[in-house]
C-alpha positions in Angstrom: 0.0 0.0 0.0 1.4 3.4 -1.0 -0.6 5.5 1.4 0.8 8.8 2.6 2.2 9.4 6.1 -1.0 11.1 7.3 -3.2 8.2 6.2 -5.4 7.2 9.3 -5.1 3.6 8.3 -1.3 3.7 8.4 -0.8 5.8 11.6 -0.8 4.0 15.0 -3.2 5.6 17.5 -5.7 6.6 14.8 -9.3 6.1 15.7 -11.2 3.0 14.4 -14.0 3.0 11.9 -16.8 3.9 14.4 -14.8 6.8 15.7 -13.9 7.9 12.2 -17.6 7.7 11.2 -18.9 9.6 14.2 -16.2 12.3 13.9 -16.4 12.4 10.1 -12.6 12.0 9.5 -11.2 12.3 6.0 -9.4 9.0 4.9 -6.4 11.0 3.5 -5.7 13.7 6.1 -7.8 12.8 9.1 -9.6 16.2 9.2 -13.2 16.3 10.3 -14.6 17.1 6.9 -16.2 13.8 5.6 -19.8 14.8 6.3 -21.6 18.1 5.5 -24.9 16.9 6.9 -25.7 14.3 9.7 -25.7 11.5 7.1 -24.7 13.3 3.9 -21.1 13.3 2.5 -19.4 16.5 1.7 -18.3 17.0 -1.9 -14.6 17.1 -1.0 -12.3 17.5 1.9 -11.9 21.2 2.8 -8.4 20.4 4.1 -6.7 18.2 1.4 -9.2 18.4 -1.5 -10.0 14.7 -1.7 -13.2 14.1 -3.8 -15.6 12.1 -1.6 -18.3 11.8 -4.3 -15.9 10.0 -6.6 -15.1 7.5 -3.8 -18.8 7.0 -2.8 -20.2 6.3 -6.2 -20.6 2.6 -5.7 -22.3 2.8 -2.3 -25.7 1.7 -3.6 -26.6 -0.5 -0.7 -27.7 2.3 1.6 -31.4 1.1 1.2 -30.4 -2.4 2.2 -28.7 -1.1 5.3 -31.7 1.0 6.2 -34.1 -1.9 5.7 -32.1 -4.3 7.8 -31.9 -1.7 10.5 -35.6 -1.1 10.3 -36.3 -4.8 10.7 -34.1 -4.9 13.8 -35.8 -1.9 15.3 -39.3 -3.3 14.6 -38.3 -6.5 16.3 -36.9 -4.7 19.3 -40.0 -2.5 19.5 -42.3 -5.5 19.4 -40.2 -7.3 22.1 -40.3 -4.2 24.4 -44.0 -3.8 23.8 -44.6 -7.5 24.7 -42.4 -7.3 27.7 -43.3 -3.9 29.2 -46.7 -3.0 27.6 -46.0 0.8 27.5 -48.7 3.2 26.5 -48.7 4.4 22.8 -47.4 7.8 23.7 -44.4 6.4 25.5 -43.6 4.2 22.6 -43.7 7.1 20.2 -41.5 9.2 22.6 -38.9 6.5 22.9 -38.8 4.8 19.5 -38.9 8.0 17.4 -35.6 9.4 18.5 -34.1 5.9 18.8 -35.0 5.2 15.1 -33.6 8.6 13.9 -30.4 8.2 15.8 -29.8 4.6 14.7 -30.5 5.4 11.1 -28.1 8.4 11.1 -25.4 6.4 13.0 -25.7 3.4 10.7 -25.6 5.5 7.5 -22.5 7.4 8.8 -20.7 4.1 9.6 -21.7 2.5 6.3 -20.7 5.5 4.2 -17.4 5.9 6.1 -16.6 2.3 5.6 -17.3 2.5 1.9 -15.3 5.7 1.4 -12.3 4.3 3.3 -12.5 1.0 1.4 -12.6 2.8 -2.0 -9.7 5.2 -0.9 -7.6 2.2 0.0 -8.3 0.4 -3.2 -7.5 3.5 -5.3 -4.3 4.2 -3.4 -2.8 0.8 -4.0 
């Protein structure tokens, strides 16, 4: 691999995939510029100019990730409903924010994983 010295994959002590996804770290320079929206990629890194859209072009399975997450959340909601029998308003108050947070988190992790994978493949 011919990655540069500031490549997060090459440097010891760099954060893992989850930390990189939550912080939005660029795969080339490590700046917090990967995301411009909660789950939307920036066009390019403001620090080093890496084109994120060119790396993310093949990430077509976002719908599959979202559907699998929805299935898991529905199963969890049904299990909690069977176990605790909360009122409808309590379920809405709890599961609304949990669903939004889980979807945003899962999309950030998936998109970061895809961009890092494509960056590694193109730098070889």
